[in-house]
C-alpha positions as a Markdown table, in Angstrom:
| # | Residue | x | y | z |
|---|---|---|---|---|
| 1 | Unk | 7.1 | 19.1 | -9.4 |
| 2 | Unk | 8.3 | 15.9 | -7.7 |
| 3 | Unk | 7.1 | 12.4 | -9.1 |
| 4 | Unk | 6.5 | 11.3 | -5.7 |
| 5 | Unk | 5.3 | 14.4 | -3.7 |
| 6 | Unk | 3.3 | 12.5 | -0.7 |
| 7 | Unk | 4.5 | 11.1 | 2.5 |
| 8 | Unk | 2.9 | 7.8 | 2.8 |
| 9 | Unk | 2.7 | 5.8 | 5.9 |
| 10 | Unk | 2.8 | 2.0 | 5.6 |
| 11 | Unk | 2.3 | -0.9 | 7.9 |
| 12 | Unk | 3.6 | -4.2 | 6.5 |
| 13 | Unk | 2.0 | -7.5 | 7.8 |
| 14 | Unk | 4.4 | -8.8 | 10.3 |
| 15 | Unk | 3.6 | -12.7 | 9.8 |
| 16 | Unk | 2.5 | -13.1 | 13.4 |
| 17 | Unk | -1.0 | -12.6 | 14.9 |
| 18 | Unk | -2.1 | -10.8 | 18.1 |
| 19 | Unk | -3.9 | -12.3 | 21.2 |
| 20 | Unk | -7.3 | -12.0 | 19.4 |
| 21 | Unk | -6.0 | -13.9 | 16.3 |
| 22 | Unk | -5.9 | -11.0 | 14.1 |
| 23 | Unk | -2.8 | -10.3 | 12.1 |
| 24 | Unk | -0.2 | -8.2 | 13.5 |
| 25 | Unk | 1.6 | -5.4 | 11.8 |
| 26 | Unk | 5.3 | -4.0 | 11.9 |
| 27 | Unk | 6.0 | -0.7 | 13.3 |
| 28 | Unk | 4.8 | 1.8 | 10.7 |
| 29 | Unk | 7.3 | 3.5 | 8.5 |
| 30 | Unk | 7.0 | 6.4 | 5.8 |
| 31 | Unk | 8.0 | 6.5 | 2.3 |
| 32 | Unk | 7.5 | 8.7 | -0.7 |
| 33 | Unk | 4.7 | 8.1 | -3.0 |
| 34 | Unk | 2.0 | 9.6 | -5.2 |
| 35 | Unk | -1.6 | 9.3 | -4.0 |
| 36 | Unk | -4.2 | 9.3 | -6.7 |
| 37 | Unk | -8.0 | 9.0 | -6.1 |
| 38 | Unk | -9.5 | 7.6 | -9.2 |
| 39 | Unk | -11.7 | 4.4 | -9.6 |
| 40 | Unk | -10.5 | 1.3 | -11.8 |
| 41 | Unk | -11.1 | -2.3 | -12.0 |
| 42 | Unk | -8.0 | -4.3 | -11.2 |
| 43 | Unk | -7.2 | -8.1 | -10.5 |
| 44 | Unk | -5.8 | -9.3 | -7.3 |
| 45 | Unk | -3.3 | -12.3 | -6.6 |
| 46 | Unk | -6.3 | -14.7 | -6.9 |
| 47 | Unk | -7.3 | -13.1 | -10.4 |
| 48 | Unk | -10.3 | -11.8 | -8.9 |
| 49 | Unk | -11.6 | -8.4 | -10.3 |
| 50 | Unk | -11.8 | -6.0 | -7.6 |
| 51 | Unk | -12.8 | -1.9 | -7.6 |
| 52 | Unk | -10.0 | 0.3 | -6.7 |
| 53 | Unk | -10.9 | 3.6 | -5.5 |
| 54 | Unk | -7.3 | 4.9 | -4.9 |
| 55 | Unk | -4.0 | 4.1 | -6.5 |
| 56 | Unk | -0.7 | 4.8 | -4.8 |
| 57 | Unk | 2.6 | 4.9 | -6.6 |
| 58 | Unk | 5.5 | 4.1 | -4.5 |
| 59 | Unk | 9.0 | 5.2 | -5.1 |
| 60 | Unk | 10.8 | 2.2 | -3.7 |
| 61 | Unk | 8.7 | 0.0 | -1.1 |
| 62 | Unk | 7.3 | -3.2 | -2.1 |
| 63 | Unk | 4.0 | -4.1 | -0.6 |
| 64 | Unk | 1.8 | -7.2 | -0.3 |
| 65 | Unk | -2.1 | -7.5 | -0.4 |
| 66 | Unk | -3.3 | -7.2 | 3.3 |
| 67 | Unk | -0.6 | -4.5 | 4.0 |
| 68 | Unk | -2.0 | -1.0 | 5.0 |
| 69 | Unk | -1.6 | 2.5 | 3.7 |
| 70 | Unk | -2.2 | 5.9 | 4.9 |
| 71 | Unk | -1.7 | 9.6 | 3.2 |
| 72 | Unk | 0.5 | 11.5 | 5.5 |
| 73 | Unk | 2.3 | 10.5 | 8.8 |
| 74 | Unk | 0.9 | 8.2 | 11.5 |
| 75 | Unk | 2.3 | 6.6 | 14.5 |
| 76 | Unk | -0.7 | 4.3 | 15.1 |
| 77 | Unk | 0.4 | 0.8 | 15.6 |
| 78 | Unk | -2.6 | -0.9 | 14.5 |
| 79 | Unk | -3.7 | 0.5 | 11.0 |
| 80 | Unk | -7.4 | -0.9 | 11.4 |
| 81 | Unk | -7.9 | 1.8 | 14.0 |
| 82 | Unk | -6.3 | 4.7 | 12.0 |
| 83 | Unk | -9.0 | 6.8 | 10.3 |
| 84 | Unk | -8.5 | 7.1 | 6.5 |
| 85 | Unk | -5.9 | 4.2 | 6.4 |
| 86 | Unk | -6.9 | 1.5 | 3.9 |
| 87 | Unk | -6.0 | -1.9 | 3.2 |
| 88 | Unk | -4.0 | -2.9 | 0.0 |
| 89 | Unk | -6.6 | -4.9 | -2.1 |
| 90 | Unk | -3.9 | -5.5 | -5.1 |
| 91 | Unk | -0.4 | -4.9 | -5.8 |
| 92 | Unk | 1.5 | -4.4 | -8.9 |
| 93 | Unk | 5.4 | -4.1 | -9.5 |
| 94 | Unk | 6.5 | -3.7 | -13.2 |
| 95 | Unk | 9.9 | -3.5 | -14.5 |
| 96 | Unk | 10.8 | -0.4 | -17.0 |
| 97 | Unk | 11.7 | -1.5 | -20.4 |
| 98 | Unk | 15.3 | -1.1 | -19.8 |
| 99 | Unk | 14.5 | -3.3 | -16.3 |
| 100 | Unk | 16.6 | -0.7 | -14.4 |
| 101 | Unk | 13.5 | 0.6 | -12.3 |
| 102 | Unk | 10.3 | -0.6 | -11.4 |
| 103 | Unk | 6.7 | 1.0 | -11.3 |
| 104 | Unk | 5.2 | 0.0 | -8.0 |
| 105 | Unk | 1.3 | 0.5 | -7.5 |
| 106 | Unk | -0.9 | -0.3 | -4.6 |
| 107 | Unk | -4.5 | -0.5 | -5.3 |
| 108 | Unk | -6.8 | 0.3 | -2.2 |
């Protein structure tokens, strides 16, 4: 079994805003990952404890809180209008002991 068996669509924040003042997103891209539905408590960048119902391990893509993720492939340009797309509530990137690779986890 592959370590990252799922196709994941991601929308990164573009750093710009649309005409209604909402944050705009870059064109969606797909990456390899592992989608896990399980509840856990984690801390976000503001050290606030949040409940995550899904964790997504990513092979190579760094994310930020506020980016969006979807299990599967989507070409929708606004993730907020894509059914079952979720905002990243917390993000963790940890180096392995040897420092050669990273474990990347998005908490949704």
